[in-house]
C-alpha angles and dihedrals in degrees: 000000000000091000092053093049091048091050092048092050090046091053091047089050092050091049091049090050090051091051091048090050093050090049092048094048090045093054092045095050092043092053092048093046090052090053091047091051090046091052091048093050093047091049090051088054090050094246094135097167094055090042090054091048091053092048091047090050090052090052091047093050091048093051092043087069096045096120093053099041092049088059100046105029132063113257092233090058092048092049095048093047091047091049091049094051092047090049088056090050091050092052091049091049090051091049090233101162094179094054099041093075093054096045091045090053090048092050091045090051093052094052092045089052091051090055093044091052092051100043120097115249136159090259093053091054099049 
């Protein structure tokens, strides 16, 4: 009976850790996506300094969580999201209004995909 109880508590603990991970990744990607959208909107208004600050903040937040994301995410996903966010920053620095929208959408897409891959769904269970 002790083995079964231990196993049940272990499974409950693993499930709780999965839920905590999904919540953490969801909050992280949501915060970064808000900063990406803010940078995009500010660039559209021609406020390049504020746009750069928002993009830099998105990069800072992303790198602030390096230790965690390198444990729970695939390196290819991390690299593509990092490239996308730095591409946005490059376009903002170059004051390229036409390209900011496209790179912001690409960055937003990458972070949405990261969350969607981590969240628990019927398809991910079976």
